C-alpha positions as CSV (number, residue, x, y, z in Angstrom):
1,X,8.2,24.3,94.6
2,X,7.1,27.9,94.3
3,X,8.2,28.6,97.9
4,X,10.2,26.3,100.1
5,X,8.3,27.1,103.3
6,X,5.2,25.8,105.0
7,X,2.8,25.0,102.2
8,X,-0.8,26.0,102.1
9,X,-2.1,25.1,98.6
10,X,-5.0,26.9,97.1
11,X,-6.7,24.2,95.0
12,X,-8.8,25.1,92.0
13,X,-12.0,24.0,93.7
14,X,-11.5,26.3,96.8
15,X,-13.4,29.5,96.4
16,X,-11.2,32.4,97.5
17,X,-11.8,36.0,97.8
18,X,-9.0,38.1,96.1
19,X,-8.6,41.7,97.0
20,X,-6.7,43.5,94.1
21,X,-5.2,46.9,94.7
22,X,-4.6,48.7,91.4
23,X,-3.1,52.1,91.9
24,X,-2.2,54.1,88.8
25,X,-3.6,55.2,85.4
26,X,-5.9,53.4,82.9
27,X,-2.9,51.4,81.6
28,X,-2.2,50.2,85.2
29,X,-5.8,49.4,86.0
30,X,-7.0,47.6,82.8
31,X,-4.6,44.5,83.3
32,X,-6.0,44.0,86.8
33,X,-9.6,44.1,85.4
34,X,-8.5,41.3,83.1
35,X,-6.9,39.4,86.1
36,X,-10.1,39.9,88.1
37,X,-12.2,38.5,85.3
38,X,-9.8,35.5,85.0
39,X,-10.0,34.8,88.7
40,X,-13.8,35.2,88.6
41,X,-14.0,32.8,85.7
42,X,-12.3,30.2,88.0
43,X,-15.1,30.7,90.6
44,X,-13.3,33.1,92.9
45,X,-14.7,36.3,94.3
46,X,-12.9,39.5,93.4
47,X,-12.8,43.0,94.8
48,X,-10.8,45.6,92.9
49,X,-9.6,48.8,94.7
50,X,-8.6,51.7,92.4
51,X,-9.2,55.4,92.2
52,X,-12.7,56.6,92.1
53,X,-12.5,57.8,88.5
54,X,-12.3,54.2,87.3
55,X,-15.6,53.1,88.8
56,X,-17.6,53.0,85.5
57,X,-14.8,51.2,83.7
58,X,-14.4,48.5,86.4
59,X,-18.1,48.0,87.1
60,X,-18.8,47.9,83.4
61,X,-17.0,44.6,83.5
62,X,-19.1,43.2,86.3
63,X,-16.4,43.4,89.0
64,X,-16.9,44.6,92.6
65,X,-15.3,48.0,92.9
66,X,-14.2,49.8,96.0
67,X,-12.9,53.4,95.5
68,X,-9.7,54.9,96.7
69,X,-9.5,58.7,97.3
70,X,-7.8,60.5,94.5
71,X,-8.1,61.1,90.7
72,X,-4.9,60.6,88.8
73,X,-6.3,62.1,85.6
74,X,-6.9,65.4,87.4
75,X,-3.4,65.3,88.9
76,X,-1.8,64.8,85.5
77,X,-3.4,68.0,84.2
78,X,-2.2,70.3,87.0
79,X,0.2,73.0,85.7
80,X,3.2,71.6,87.7
81,X,2.8,68.1,86.5
82,X,2.4,69.2,82.8
83,X,5.7,71.1,83.1
84,X,7.4,68.0,84.5
85,X,6.0,65.8,81.8
86,X,7.0,68.2,79.1
87,X,10.6,68.3,80.4
88,X,10.7,64.6,81.0
89,X,11.7,65.0,84.7
90,X,10.7,61.6,86.0
91,X,12.4,61.9,89.4
92,X,10.8,65.3,90.0
93,X,7.4,64.0,89.0
94,X,7.8,61.1,91.4
95,X,8.6,63.4,94.2
96,X,5.7,65.7,93.4
97,X,3.3,62.8,93.2
98,X,4.5,61.5,96.5
99,X,4.0,65.0,98.1
100,X,0.5,65.2,96.8
101,X,-0.2,61.6,97.9
102,X,0.6,62.5,101.4
103,X,-2.5,64.7,101.5
104,X,-4.8,61.7,101.1
105,X,-2.6,58.9,102.4
106,X,-4.3,58.6,105.8
107,X,-7.7,58.4,104.1
108,X,-6.4,55.8,101.6
109,X,-4.9,53.7,104.4
110,X,-8.3,53.5,106.0
111,X,-9.9,52.6,102.7
112,X,-7.4,49.9,102.1
113,X,-7.8,48.3,105.5
114,X,-11.5,48.3,105.3
115,X,-11.6,47.3,101.6
116,X,-9.3,44.3,102.1
117,X,-10.9,43.1,105.4
118,X,-13.0,40.3,103.7
119,X,-10.3,39.2,101.2
120,X,-8.5,35.9,101.7
121,X,-5.6,36.8,99.4
122,X,-4.2,40.3,98.7
123,X,-2.8,41.2,95.3
124,X,-1.1,44.6,94.6
125,X,0.7,46.5,92.0
126,X,4.1,48.1,92.7
127,X,2.7,51.3,94.1
128,X,0.6,49.5,96.7
129,X,3.3,47.1,98.1
130,X,4.2,49.0,101.2
131,X,0.6,49.3,102.4
132,X,-0.6,45.9,101.3
133,X,2.4,44.1,102.8
134,X,1.7,45.8,106.2
135,X,-2.0,44.8,106.1
136,X,-1.2,41.3,105.1
137,X,1.3,41.1,108.0
138,X,-1.1,42.5,110.5
139,X,-4.0,40.2,109.4
140,X,-1.9,37.2,108.7
141,X,-3.2,37.0,105.2
142,X,-1.5,35.6,102.0
143,X,-0.4,38.2,99.5
144,X,1.3,38.5,96.1
145,X,2.8,41.2,93.9
146,X,1.4,41.3,90.3
147,X,3.3,44.0,88.3
148,X,2.3,45.0,84.9
149,X,5.4,47.2,84.5
150,X,9.0,46.4,84.0
151,X,11.1,44.7,86.7
152,X,12.4,46.2,89.9
153,X,13.9,42.9,91.0
154,X,17.7,43.2,90.8
155,X,19.6,41.5,88.0
156,X,22.8,42.1,86.1
157,X,21.2,41.2,82.8
158,X,19.5,44.5,82.1
159,X,19.2,47.8,83.9
160,X,16.3,49.1,85.9
161,X,14.0,51.1,83.7
162,X,14.3,54.8,84.2
163,X,17.9,54.3,85.2
164,X,19.1,52.7,82.0
165,X,21.6,55.2,80.8
166,X,24.1,52.3,80.5
167,X,23.8,48.6,80.1
168,X,26.6,46.4,81.7
169,X,26.5,44.0,84.6
170,X,27.9,46.3,87.4
171,X,25.8,49.3,86.4
172,X,22.7,47.2,86.0
173,X,22.9,45.9,89.6
174,X,23.6,49.4,90.8
175,X,20.6,50.8,89.0
176,X,18.2,48.6,91.1
177,X,19.9,49.7,94.3
178,X,19.3,53.4,93.2
179,X,15.6,52.7,92.5
180,X,15.1,50.8,95.8
181,X,16.9,53.4,97.8
182,X,15.0,56.3,96.3
183,X,11.6,54.5,96.6
184,X,12.2,53.7,100.3
185,X,13.6,57.1,101.0
186,X,10.4,58.7,99.8
187,X,8.0,56.2,101.5
188,X,9.8,55.1,104.7
189,X,8.2,57.6,107.1
190,X,4.7,57.1,105.6
191,X,5.0,53.4,105.7
192,X,6.3,53.2,109.3
193,X,3.7,55.6,110.5
194,X,1.1,53.3,109.0
195,X,2.6,50.3,110.5
196,X,2.5,51.9,114.0
197,X,-1.2,52.5,113.5
198,X,-1.6,48.8,112.9
199,X,0.5,47.9,115.9
200,X,3.4,46.6,113.8
201,X,7.1,47.3,114.4
202,X,8.7,49.8,112.2
203,X,10.9,48.6,109.3
204,X,14.6,49.6,109.4
205,X,15.5,48.0,106.1
206,X,13.9,48.6,102.8
207,X,10.5,47.1,102.0
208,X,12.2,45.4,99.0
209,X,14.6,43.6,101.4
210,X,11.7,42.3,103.4
211,X,9.9,41.2,100.3
212,X,13.0,39.3,99.1
213,X,13.7,37.8,102.5
214,X,10.0,36.6,102.9
215,X,10.0,35.3,99.2
216,X,6.7,36.9,98.4
217,X,5.4,35.7,95.1
218,X,6.2,38.4,92.5
219,X,4.6,38.0,89.0
220,X,5.8,40.2,86.2
221,X,2.9,40.4,83.7
222,X,4.8,41.2,80.4
223,X,5.9,39.1,77.6
224,X,9.2,37.3,77.6
225,X,9.6,38.5,74.0
226,X,10.5,41.9,75.6
227,X,12.8,40.6,78.4
228,X,13.7,37.0,79.3
229,X,13.7,35.6,82.8
230,X,17.1,36.2,84.3
231,X,18.6,33.1,85.8
232,X,19.7,34.9,89.0
233,X,16.0,35.4,90.0
234,X,14.5,33.1,92.7
235,X,11.7,30.8,91.8
236,X,9.1,33.0,93.5
237,X,9.8,35.7,90.8
238,X,8.1,34.9,87.4
239,X,7.5,36.4,84.0
240,X,3.9,35.3,83.0
241,X,2.9,37.2,79.9
242,X,0.7,40.2,79.2
243,X,-2.8,40.4,80.9
244,X,-5.2,41.0,78.0
245,X,-9.0,41.5,78.6
246,X,-10.9,38.4,77.4
247,X,-12.3,39.2,73.9
248,X,-15.8,38.0,74.9
249,X,-15.8,40.5,77.8
250,X,-14.8,43.4,75.7
251,X,-17.4,42.5,73.1
252,X,-20.1,42.6,75.7
253,X,-19.0,45.8,77.4
254,X,-21.1,48.8,76.4
255,X,-18.2,51.1,77.0
256,X,-16.2,49.3,74.3
257,X,-18.8,49.5,71.5
258,X,-17.4,50.8,68.2
259,X,-19.1,53.9,66.7
260,X,-20.7,53.3,63.3
261,X,-19.1,56.6,62.0
262,X,-15.6,55.0,62.6
263,X,-16.4,51.7,60.8
264,X,-17.8,53.8,57.9
265,X,-14.7,55.9,57.8
266,X,-12.3,52.9,57.9
267,X,-14.2,51.4,54.9
268,X,-13.6,54.5,52.7
269,X,-9.8,54.2,52.3
270,X,-6.6,52.5,53.2
271,X,-5.6,51.4,56.7
272,X,-4.8,54.4,58.9
273,X,-2.0,55.2,61.3
274,X,-3.1,55.2,64.9
275,X,-2.0,58.1,67.2
276,X,-2.5,57.9,70.9
277,X,-0.7,58.7,74.2
278,X,-3.1,56.8,76.5
279,X,-3.1,58.2,80.1
280,X,-0.1,60.5,79.5
281,X,-1.1,64.0,78.3
282,X,0.7,65.1,75.2
283,X,3.7,67.1,76.6
284,X,3.5,69.9,74.0
285,X,-0.1,70.1,72.6
286,X,0.7,73.1,70.3
287,X,3.7,71.3,68.8
288,X,1.9,68.0,68.3
289,X,-1.1,69.6,66.8
290,X,1.2,71.4,64.3
291,X,2.9,68.0,63.5
292,X,-0.5,66.4,62.8
293,X,-1.5,69.2,60.5
294,X,1.8,68.9,58.6
295,X,1.4,65.2,58.2
296,X,-2.1,65.7,56.8
297,X,-0.9,68.3,54.3
298,X,2.3,66.6,53.3
299,X,1.3,63.0,53.1
300,X,-1.7,60.9,51.9
301,X,-1.7,58.8,55.0
302,X,-4.9,58.5,57.0
303,X,-4.8,59.0,60.8
304,X,-7.0,58.1,63.7
305,X,-6.2,60.2,66.8
306,X,-7.3,58.9,70.2
307,X,-7.4,61.7,72.8
308,X,-7.2,59.5,75.9
309,X,-6.2,61.8,78.7
310,X,-4.6,64.4,76.3
311,X,-6.2,67.8,75.8
312,X,-5.2,69.2,72.4
313,X,-6.4,72.3,70.8
314,X,-9.0,71.9,68.1
315,X,-7.7,69.6,65.3
316,X,-8.4,70.3,61.6
317,X,-11.6,69.0,60.0
318,X,-9.9,66.7,57.4
319,X,-11.1,63.7,55.5
320,X,-7.9,61.8,56.4
321,X,-8.3,62.4,60.2
322,X,-10.8,60.7,62.6
323,X,-10.7,61.7,66.2
324,X,-12.1,59.6,69.1
325,X,-12.0,59.9,72.9
326,X,-11.2,56.3,73.5
327,X,-11.4,53.1,71.5
328,X,-11.1,49.3,71.9
329,X,-7.5,48.7,70.8
330,X,-8.1,45.0,70.3
331,X,-10.7,45.8,67.6
332,X,-8.9,48.8,66.0
333,X,-5.3,47.9,65.8
334,X,-5.6,45.0,63.4
335,X,-7.3,47.5,61.0
336,X,-4.3,49.9,61.2
337,X,-0.9,49.9,59.4
338,X,1.2,51.5,62.1
339,X,0.9,53.1,65.6
340,X,2.4,56.3,67.0
341,X,2.3,55.9,70.8
342,X,4.1,57.2,73.9
343,X,5.5,53.7,74.7
344,X,3.4,52.9,77.8
345,X,3.6,49.1,78.3
346,X,-0.2,48.6,78.1
347,X,-0.6,50.2,74.6
348,X,2.7,48.7,73.5
349,X,1.4,45.2,74.4
350,X,-1.8,45.7,72.4
351,X,0.2,46.9,69.4
352,X,2.6,44.0,69.5
353,X,-0.3,41.6,69.9
354,X,-1.9,43.0,66.8
355,X,1.4,42.7,64.9
356,X,1.5,46.5,64.3
357,X,4.7,48.4,63.4
358,X,5.5,50.9,66.2
359,X,6.7,54.5,66.4
360,X,7.5,55.3,70.0
361,X,7.5,59.0,71.0
362,X,8.9,58.3,74.5
363,X,8.4,60.9,77.3
364,X,9.6,59.5,80.6
365,X,10.1,56.5,83.0
366,X,9.8,53.1,81.2
367,X,8.9,54.6,77.8
368,X,12.5,55.4,76.6
369,X,13.5,51.9,77.9
370,X,10.8,50.3,75.9
371,X,11.5,52.5,72.9
372,X,15.1,51.1,72.9
373,X,13.8,47.6,73.0
374,X,11.4,48.3,70.0
375,X,14.3,49.8,68.1
376,X,16.7,46.9,68.9
377,X,14.2,44.3,67.9
378,X,13.5,46.2,64.7
379,X,9.7,46.2,65.2
380,X,9.5,50.0,65.0
381,X,11.3,53.3,65.5
382,X,12.0,55.2,68.7
383,X,12.0,59.1,68.7
384,X,12.2,60.8,72.1
385,X,9.4,63.4,72.2
386,X,11.9,66.2,72.9
387,X,13.4,65.6,69.4
388,X,10.1,65.3,67.6
389,X,9.6,67.1,64.2
390,X,7.1,66.5,61.5
391,X,9.8,65.5,59.2
392,X,11.1,62.8,61.5
393,X,7.7,61.4,62.1
394,X,6.8,61.3,58.4
395,X,10.1,59.5,57.8
396,X,9.4,57.1,60.7
397,X,6.0,56.2,59.2
398,X,7.6,55.3,55.9
399,X,10.4,53.3,57.6
400,X,7.8,51.4,59.7
401,X,6.3,49.9,56.5
402,X,9.6,48.3,55.4
403,X,9.5,44.6,54.8
404,X,12.0,43.9,57.6
405,X,10.0,45.7,60.3
406,X,6.7,44.2,59.1
407,X,8.2,40.7,59.1
408,X,9.6,41.2,62.6
409,X,6.3,42.6,64.0
410,X,4.6,39.5,62.7
411,X,7.1,37.2,64.4
412,X,6.9,39.0,67.7
413,X,3.1,39.2,67.5
414,X,2.8,35.5,66.8
415,X,5.0,34.8,69.9
416,X,2.8,37.0,72.1
417,X,-0.4,35.4,70.7
418,X,1.0,32.0,71.6
419,X,1.5,33.0,75.2
420,X,-1.2,32.7,77.8
421,X,-0.4,35.5,80.2
422,X,-3.8,35.8,81.8
423,X,-4.2,32.0,82.3
424,X,-0.6,31.6,83.6
425,X,-1.0,34.4,86.1
426,X,-4.4,33.1,87.3
427,X,-3.0,29.6,87.6
428,X,-0.1,30.7,89.7
429,X,-2.3,32.8,92.0
430,X,-4.7,29.9,92.5
431,X,-2.1,27.2,93.0
432,X,0.7,29.2,94.5
433,X,2.2,27.9,97.7
434,X,2.1,30.7,100.2
435,X,4.0,30.9,103.4
């Protein structure tokens, strides 16, 4: 039994309306697009709520989209945020983002209440749990947490990411308490103010304690090749596997079409090294631009640089460098020989799926944690961005091509390709026994 309370089973033939709240960057939103497509493929209706700047991306996949006020890309390029990213001050960044969020929170609350009004089942990421849980309680609707990031459910097996300076049972338990305390400390007043507007009693204890007591379904959508399911977790907490966009959907999406210039360039030489930081702006554009120039002059490697949300100065016009704004990772990565990335879990997942050796230039939050896992599993190299030099990166590329790392990436990639993360997550959401 998934939950040992009153059972209301959602059978496969019942058409349900799922309201999915995806708050975050592109790496946070894309897996929920995949989830929406999976649910839609099972005959359910899906509405996805995310920041306005994701409208074209979400609607390009044929999903119903409702915008939330805010633009996280613009926020990441403010001077204050760029300084925090450059210094790796994750806690300061979280506090700053919270302060900025308060400016639009009342408007977002109204958008969430209206946008989820017609949904039968509410699904949210970590950043939406406080608001979605309150709406679900007020409207007596079923709800579940689907997280694409690393766990925040306490365990002694591994520490909470971002608070992973040590790794032993007592500290690991403590690290989750620290995360829960800090999260609730920041959000308590906003959440309880919102609950009062809904006519709900205020919460004295942490939202995480309420979630645990209510045994809310909590699905972690990452591969068990990264972290295994701890035996102290209850049955309502699952690890399901990564949520990848269905290949047929990406092939049909006009925004994912491959430029002919790129296919021609790929055909002219050996496999390139991919470079991309996804939705995290490069912390030091001048330094990184200089590193790219040095790699072009000191090696024969070919590179494809994906700007993403980074804004670098003009890069050199060089035959061994191809620059794109964005690209279909599923198509490109099997055509590369290594990837230099920030270590965000979305890009990491795509690299691992493609059996691609990794070089993690970690910046903050879960990235150092994942960099350590990559290094420990010997599927790549971890270099904190603060310690980056051209020499270190050139050496890392050479090391990534070793027979040991290449063999390990094949083994891990095979494991991920044998998982069915999307299907498993959809099945659990469609057949879950809600209270």
